[in-house]
C-alpha positions in Angstrom: 164.2 147.5 87.3 167.6 147.8 88.8 166.4 146.6 92.2 164.7 143.5 90.8 167.8 142.5 89.0 170.2 143.0 91.8 168.1 140.9 94.1 169.7 138.0 92.3 172.9 138.9 94.1 174.1 136.5 96.7 176.6 138.3 99.0 179.2 139.8 96.7 178.9 137.0 94.1 176.7 137.1 91.1 175.0 134.2 89.4 175.6 133.8 85.7 172.1 135.1 85.1 172.7 138.2 87.2 176.0 138.9 85.4 174.2 138.8 82.0 171.3 140.9 83.3 173.6 143.6 84.7 175.7 143.5 81.5 172.5 144.0 79.5 171.6 147.0 81.7 175.1 148.5 81.3 175.1 148.0 77.5 171.6 149.6 77.3 172.8 152.6 79.4 175.9 153.1 77.2 173.7 153.0 74.0 171.2 155.5 75.5 174.0 157.9 76.6 175.5 157.8 73.1 172.1 158.4 71.5 171.4 161.3 73.9 174.8 162.8 73.2 174.3 162.5 69.4 170.8 164.1 69.5 170.9 167.8 69.1 167.4 169.2 69.3 166.8 172.9 70.0 164.3 171.8 72.6 162.3 168.7 73.5 158.7 167.9 72.4 156.1 169.5 74.6 155.4 173.0 75.9 158.8 174.8 75.7 160.7 171.9 77.3 164.5 172.6 77.4 166.8 170.3 75.4 168.6 169.0 78.5 165.4 167.1 79.4 165.7 164.7 76.4 169.2 165.0 75.0 172.8 165.4 75.9 174.6 164.0 79.0 174.4 165.8 82.3 177.5 164.9 84.4 179.2 165.8 87.7 182.9 165.2 88.2 183.7 164.0 91.7 186.3 162.3 93.8 185.4 159.6 96.3 185.5 161.0 99.9 185.5 159.2 103.3 183.5 162.2 104.6 180.4 161.8 102.4 178.9 159.7 99.5 179.7 161.0 96.1 176.1 161.5 95.3 175.6 163.6 98.5 176.4 167.3 98.6 179.9 168.7 99.1 180.3 171.4 101.8 180.4 174.1 99.1 177.2 172.7 97.5 175.4 172.8 100.8 176.4 176.4 101.4 175.2 177.7 98.0 172.2 175.4 97.8 173.1 174.0 94.4 175.3 171.4 92.7 177.5 172.1 89.7 177.2 169.9 86.6 178.5 170.0 83.1 176.4 169.3 80.0 178.0 167.6 76.9 176.5 167.1 73.5 177.7 166.4 70.0 177.1 170.0 68.8 179.2 171.4 71.7 182.3 169.2 71.8 184.0 169.3 75.2 187.5 167.9 75.4 188.1 168.5 79.1 186.1 168.6 82.2 186.2 170.9 85.2 189.3 170.6 87.4 190.5 167.9 85.0 187.8 165.6 86.4 188.3 161.9 85.6 185.3 160.3 87.2 181.8 161.1 88.6 178.2 160.4 87.9 175.6 161.2 85.2 171.9 161.8 85.7 169.1 160.5 83.4 167.6 163.3 81.4 164.4 164.5 83.2 162.1 163.0 80.6 163.9 159.6 80.7 164.4 159.2 84.4 163.1 155.9 86.0 159.6 155.9 87.4 159.5 157.0 91.0 162.9 158.7 91.0 163.5 162.2 92.1 162.8 165.1 89.8 165.8 167.4 90.0 165.6 171.1 89.1 168.0 172.9 86.9 168.5 176.6 87.9 170.8 178.2 85.4 173.3 177.5 82.6 176.6 179.3 81.9 178.4 178.7 78.6 181.7 178.4 80.5 182.8 177.9 84.1 181.0 180.5 86.0 182.9 180.6 89.3 179.7 179.6 90.9 181.2 179.0 94.4 181.6 182.8 94.7 178.1 183.7 93.6 174.9 184.2 95.4 171.4 183.1 94.3 172.4 179.4 94.4 175.5 180.0 92.3 173.6 181.8 89.6 173.8 185.5 90.6 176.3 188.1 91.8 180.0 187.2 92.1 181.3 188.7 95.4 184.8 189.0 93.9 183.7 191.7 91.3 182.7 195.3 91.8 179.8 195.0 89.5 176.5 193.3 90.4 176.0 190.3 88.1 172.4 189.5 87.3 170.7 186.8 85.3 171.1 187.3 81.5 167.5 188.2 80.8 167.5 190.7 83.6 170.2 192.6 81.7 168.4 192.2 78.3 170.8 189.5 77.2 168.6 187.0 75.4 170.7 185.5 72.7 174.1 184.0 72.2 175.1 187.1 70.2 174.1 189.3 73.2 176.1 187.2 75.6 179.2 187.2 73.4 179.1 191.0 73.0 178.9 191.5 76.7 181.6 189.0 77.5 184.0 190.6 75.0 183.8 193.8 76.9 185.6 192.4 79.9 186.8 188.9 79.0 186.3 188.0 82.6 184.4 184.8 83.3 183.6 186.0 86.8 181.5 188.8 85.3 179.5 186.7 82.9 175.8 186.3 83.2 174.0 182.9 83.5 170.9 182.0 81.5 168.0 181.4 83.9 166.4 178.0 83.1 164.2 177.5 86.2 160.8 175.9 85.8 159.1 179.1 86.8 160.4 180.7 83.5 158.1 178.8 81.2 158.2 179.2 78.2 161.4 181.3 78.2 163.6 178.7 79.8 163.7 176.4 76.8 165.0 179.2 74.6 167.4 180.4 77.3 169.0 177.0 77.5 169.3 176.7 73.7 171.0 180.1 73.7 173.6 178.9 76.2 174.4 176.0 73.8 174.6 178.4 70.8 177.0 180.5 72.7 179.4 177.6 73.0 178.9 176.7 69.4 179.7 180.3 68.2 182.5 181.0 70.6 184.3 177.6 71.1 188.0 178.6 71.1 187.7 181.9 72.9 186.1 180.6 76.1 188.3 180.7 79.2 187.4 177.1 80.0 186.2 174.4 77.6 183.4 173.1 79.9 180.1 174.8 80.6 178.4 174.9 84.0 174.8 174.1 85.0 173.5 174.5 88.5 171.0 172.0 90.0 169.1 172.7 93.2 170.4 170.6 96.1 168.2 167.5 96.6 167.1 166.0 99.9 169.9 163.7 100.9 167.6 161.5 102.9 165.9 160.6 99.5 169.2 160.3 97.6 168.5 156.5 97.0 165.9 157.8 94.5 168.3 160.1 92.7 168.1 159.2 89.0 171.8 158.3 88.6 172.3 156.9 85.1 176.0 155.8 85.5 179.2 156.2 87.4 181.6 157.2 84.7 185.3 157.5 84.2 187.2 159.4 81.5 189.3 157.1 79.2 193.0 158.0 79.7 193.7 159.8 83.0 195.2 157.6 85.8 192.9 156.5 88.6 189.5 157.4 86.9 188.4 153.8 86.6 189.3 153.0 90.3 187.3 156.1 91.5 184.2 155.1 89.5 184.5 151.5 90.8 184.7 152.8 94.4 181.5 154.9 93.8 179.7 151.9 92.2 180.6 149.7 95.2 179.6 152.4 97.7 176.2 152.9 96.0 175.6 149.1 95.9 176.5 148.6 99.5 174.4 151.7 100.5 171.3 151.2 98.3 171.5 147.6 97.1 171.1 148.5 93.4 173.3 148.2 90.4 174.5 151.3 88.5 177.0 150.6 85.7 180.4 152.0 85.3 180.6 153.7 81.9 183.8 154.7 80.1 183.7 158.1 78.3 186.2 158.9 75.6 186.1 162.6 75.2 186.7 164.2 71.8 190.3 165.2 71.0 189.2 168.1 68.9 186.2 170.2 68.0 185.6 168.0 65.0 185.4 164.7 67.1 182.6 163.4 69.3 182.6 161.6 72.6 182.1 157.8 72.8 180.4 155.9 75.6 181.0 152.2 76.3 180.2 149.5 78.9 182.8 147.0 79.7 182.1 144.1 82.0 185.7 144.1 83.2 185.3 147.6 84.5 182.5 146.6 86.9 183.4 146.3 90.6 180.0 144.9 91.5 179.1 142.6 88.5 181.7 140.0 89.1 180.9 136.4 88.1 
């Protein structure tokens, strides 16, 4: 649908019809993101389908780089074979993103991704920042900075949020935490494992060393990245420079792939009682200019 609409573009100038069409796409995306964020199922409909496949917002904070496209892999991601994301949802309020991230991109939930787009694979979920760049097993396993050998939660008999919290309180060290294994190979356990990662954040919100969680997605084939189901380029309302970074990514994507992806503003909650808000503003768009 995006490609058909953006074929209306003439050079860098949009006709009035294309502006309206792109605005409609952006508004629909913002509404869908808000609905996904507000939805809080324990799992999706189907055979033990994890909740991330139909709810919440899966986002990666980035900074535009002259060395590679934002949607390509950083050198660290290439090394570990996985890409770090955060997952936000109404029942796990997140007021700050990793490294004070102010822009990046979101992916469509797996069950909502456009037809023909890449199916990405989630590997593990940690209730707080997991120091994944120091871990083996695609960022989900042992941390080389600790003496202990960290294993996946279920391999240690840690199956619930209560189990995770009990273990974490013994050290208080996020580098020693275990990650919940949510790979496709772990059907049906993966759906419950992901839900327990969310419950951990719900039960332990103020004692976490970092307010964001961390999910690892297996690196995708960069030669097929034009099919990556990017939902939006987002910026966080408030921090300086976020909008400009999102606009740079939007322009880069359009010039590289010829399709329109909206810039969406995200207002993060200011407290555990608030929720995030998602909005599309025509004036934020670097591509959809009349």
